[in-house]
N, C-alpha and C positions, 0 to 999 in steps of 0.2 A: 670874205663872202658876206654879202648884206643879208639882213633878216628876211627880205623878200626872196633872195636866192636860196636861203636855207629852207624856207617854207616850200617853194616850188620844187626844189630838189627832192625833199623827203616825200612830198605828195605825189609827184609825177615822174620825174627823171629817174629816181631810185626807189620807186614804189616797192614796198616790201613784198607784196603779193606777186605782181606781174613781172617784176625784175629779179627779185631775190628768191621767189617761191617760198616765202615764210608765212606762217600763220594760216595755212590752208585748211587745217582740220576744222576749225570753227567756221571758216569761209564756206566749207562744203556742208556743214551740219545744220546751220541756221538759216539758210537762204531759200527755204520754200515759201516764206511769206515776207513781204517787204517790211512790215512792222517789226518782226523779229530781227531782221537785218539792221534796221535803223537803230533799234534799242541796243543791240549788241555793239554796233559801231560807235554809238555815243558812249557806251560803257568803256570801250577800248580807248577812245579819244581822251576821256576823263582820266583813266588809269595811266595811259602813256604820257600825257602832258604833265600831270602832277608828279608822277614817279620820276620822270626825266628831270623835272625842275628840282625835286628834292635830292636826287642822287647827285646832280651837278652842284647843288648848294653844299653838300656834305663831302664832296669828292676829295678834298684836301685832308679830311679827318678820318676817312675810312682806310684801315690798314689793307694793303694790297692782298695779303693772304686770305682775308675773309670777305673780300669785296663782293663776291657772288652771293654769299649768304646774306649780307646786309642789303644788297640790291633786291633779292627775293623777298626779304622781310618788308622792305619799303613798298614794293609792288603789291604784295599780299594785303597790306594795310588798306591800300586804295581799292583793291578788288573786293574786300569785305564791305567797304562803304557802298560800292555799287550793288553788291548782292543784297545787302540789308535794305537799301533804297527800293530796289525792284520788288522785294518780298513785301515791303510795307505799302508801296504806292501802286505797283503794277503786278499784283500777284498772278494774274492769268498769263502775262508775258513771261514772268519769272518761271512759271511752271512749264511753259512752252520751250524756253531756252534750256531748262534742266541744268545739267552739270556744266554746261559750256560757259556759264558766267564765272564759276569758280575756276575753270581751267584757263581763264585769262592770265592767271599767275604764270602758267607755263608757256604762254604764247611767245614764240621765238622772236616776234617783232619787238616786243617790249624789252626782252633781255638783250636782243641785238642792238637796239638803239641805246640802251643803258651802257653797254660795253663800247660801242663804236663812237657814240657822240657825247652822251651826258657826262661820262667819266673824264672827258677831255676838254669840254667847252663850258663857257659861262652859263649861269642859270637861265637867263632870258632866252638866249639862243637855244638852249636845250628844251625849254618850254615850247618855243616855236617849232622846233624840229619834231617834238612829240605830237603837237597838234597836227602838223603836216602829215606825219607818218600814220597817225590815227585816221585822219581824213582820207588818205589814200586807201587805207584798208576798208573804210566804210564805203567808199566809192565802188570798190570791187564787189562788196556784198550787195549793194543796192542794184548794180547792173545785173548781177546774176539773179537776184530775187525778183527783179522786174520781169524778166523773161519767164522764169519758172512760175511765178504766181499768175501772170497773164495767161499763159498757155495751159497751165495746170488747173487753175480754178476759174479763169475768166474774170479775175478781179485785180484791182490795184489798191493796196492799203485797205482791202476788204470791200471796196466799192465795185459793184458789177460794171464791167466795161464791155465784155463780150456777152451777148444775150443768150437765150435758149438755143438759138441756131448754132452756137459754137459747140463742137464736140470736144470735151476736155481731154487733154493729153495726160493720161494717168502717169506716164513715164516722167513727166515734168515735176511731179511732187515726190518722186522716189529719189533715193540717194544717187543712183548712177547719173541722173541728169545734171547734178551739181558738178560732177567730174567733167562731163562733156562741156558744159558751159564755161567752166574755168579754163579748160584746155583750149577751147576756141578763143576765149578772150585773150589768153596769154599768147596764142599763136598770132592773132590779128595785130596785137600791140608790138610784139617782138619780131614780126616779119621784116626782114631787111627790105628797104626800098630799092626797087629795081632801077638801075641806072638807065637813063634814056639813051637809046642808040642814036648816034648822030648820023 
């Protein structure tokens, strides 16, 4: 498998959210605003890429019986860096994201990629896989938050798109809309293509 194939596979073909239904808690929780989704996605890309790289680098030296604990420790170290960075440089966004930055540690996507890919493949391939999986996750967040913010607030990244004539859909800024949007997205992507009748 080439590096390009690894990237495309982890980003699109085997997207952790719409194919494997992993990491949906944060995908549902932070998608009311696009800026929150973007920052959360970048945090996950950073954590996923570097933790995958580190785990792959150390895979020969990690005893099998404690590998999950070591992987969690490595992931937690990168999550702490993300959390401290946000608190120092983007305090408002850090406050908006609340506990969900810290919960990146328990994100099934990161643990899943560590077990399925990083612990069995070379460091550079694992880095590429981590970037791809993180990008795929971010893509889902951006798609959902685009619709929610546009219809719920009439804005995109805080800039007004729909004027005063637009009646804001309050349901779009509430938690249930995230479930609906994610379900619709998964349904559209995973719908089998109908065979053309000859």
